[in-house]
N, C-alpha and C positions, 0 to 999 in steps of 0.2 A: 455534545450532550451524551452522557453515559446512559447506557441501556441497562435496566434492571432485569436480570434473568432469574427465573425461578424454576425449580424442578421438583420432582417428587422423590428424589433419592435421599431418604432421610439419613442415610449413613454419612452423607457429606454435608448435612445441614448445620449441625452444631460441631464444628471442628476447630482445631487450633494448630499451630506449628506448621509443619511441612504441608499437610493436607490443605490448610487454609490458604497458603501461598499458591499452591497449585490451582485451587478453585478460583482464587482471585485473578490469577494469570489468565485462566480460560475466559473469564468475563472481560478482561482487558483486551484479549485477542479479538473477541467479538466486537467490542466497541471500536477498536482501531480499524477493523475491516469495514465496518459501517462508515467510518470517517473517510476511509480511502475511496469507497464507492461513490460517496458524495463528491469528492474531489475529482474523481474520474469523469463523472457526468459534467461537472463544471468545466473541466479541461477540454472535453470533447467539443462542447459548444463553442469554446474559444478557438480551438484548432480549426473547426469548420468555418468559423468566421474569417480566420486568417487566410485559409485556402480560397474562400470566395473573393476576398478583397485582392489577393495576389493574382488571381486568375482573370481579373477584369482588364488587365493590360495597360490601363492608364495610371496605375499606381506604381510607385517605386518599391521594389523589393529591397529591403534594407540589408546591409552587409551582415548584420548580426540580429539575432532574435533571442532575447531583447537586445537593443542597440546599446552601445556604451553611453554612459551618463555624460553627454556633452551636447553642445548646441547642435541643432539640426543642420545638416550639411546644406550647401547651396543647392545641390541637386534635389534633395528631399523637399526643400521649400518651394521648388518650382513644380512639384507634382502634387496634384490634388489628391487628398486622402492619405498622404504619407503619415501624417500625425495620427490618424485613426489606426492605421496598421501598426504603428509603433506602440500605441496604447494597448492594443489587443495582445501584442507580443509580451509586453510587460505584465499584463494580467495572467497570461499563460505561464510566465516565469514564476509568478507568485504562487500559482497552483502547484507547480512542480516543487517549489521550495517547501510548501506545506506537506507535500508527499514525502520529502526528505525527512521532515520532522517525524512523520508517522513511522517511517522505517527505523529511525533512530530509537523510537520508543519500543518498537518490536525487538530491536537488538537488546534493549534493556530487559525485556521479558525473557529472552533466551538466557541472558546472564543470570537472572534470578533462578530460572529453572535448572540451569547447570549447577548453581550453588546448592540447590535442594538435593540434586543427585549426588554431589560430592559429599554432602553431609550424611546422606543415607549410606553411602559406601563406607564412610568413616565409622559410622555407628554399627552397621550390620555386615560389612564386608562387600566384596565385588558383586555378589549376587543380590545385594539389597535386602530389604525386609521381606519376610515370607508372606505376610498378609497384605494385600493391596490397600492403598490408602483410601480408594473410593470403590469402584466396582471391580474391575479386573486388570487394569493396566498396572504394570510395574512403573516405578518412578522413572526409569530409563526411557520408557515409551513416551512419557510426557515430554521429556527433554528432546527425544528424537522428532516428535511431531512439531515441537516449537521450531526446531532447526529446519524442517521441511517448509513450514510456513514462511519463515524469514528468508530462506533461499528464493522462494517464489516471488515474494514482494520485492526483494533486492534486485532480481533480474528484471522485473517489470519496471522498476524505477529507472534502471539504466536505459530501457527502451523509451520511456517517457522523455528522458533527458536528450536522447538522440533525436526524437521527433521534434522536440522543442527547438533544437538547433537547425533542423532541416526544413521544417514545414513552411516557413515564409519564403524559402528560396526555390521551392519546387515549381518549375514552370510547366511540367507535364501533368495532364489531368489524371492519368492512370497511377502515377506515383503518389500523387496527392490522395487519391482514394485508398491506396495501400496504407499510407500513414494514418488516415482517419480510421480505417478499419482496424488497424493494429491498436490504436488508442482505445477504441470502443470495446473491442472483444478481448483485450488483455491476454495474449497467448501464453504468457508465463504464469497466469493464474487460472488454470483450467478448473473444470467442475470438480475434479478429484481433490484439488486443494481445499475447496469450500466444503466438500464432504469430510475432509480431514478435520476441519474446524468443528463441524457438526458432531463428529465422533468425540472430539475433545469435550464439547459441551455436554454431551450425553454422559460421558464417563465421569464428569465432575458434578453431575446432578443438576445442571442448568437446564437440561431438556428432560421432559418426562419420559419414562420408559414406555 
């Protein structure tokens, strides 16, 4: 669900061309971050369920999470709860797959922003236009912030993919807690990253001054 952002920066309210693309990109970043946060919550609940099931001792920890698409092994059929564990792993895989889609859309936003910058440099030279498109940022600063955001979410996605592969096989309680804590607190998306997005929204008029 897209989120409608409104601000009081009239300078960016009725705009076209590069300024419009930058403003629309900022709104898309906001919406993608909200989607990511919902997926993160969903994935944490699934990862916690997998840890709980794996730690009970009477369940088979499958060789892969999610397991290959083949018939349940003879061992798995003999262990109560193996099917439920497999199902939770598949659900977590689906969450991570949707996170991959989010990051791919973020990559597209960076490509658009880079294209806007290249157009500005072609029109006005390496220093860009003298008058900012919105409040104070130069076009290059929008491109740089987009790159910072993408790098953060790309690294966090790699962490999620690692946790996905390991969480069902971890037999020690302490390591399981580390995985769950990393998933929940997202070390590669610190508060500074979210503040960067807020600055982007403020600069493009989506947040009131």
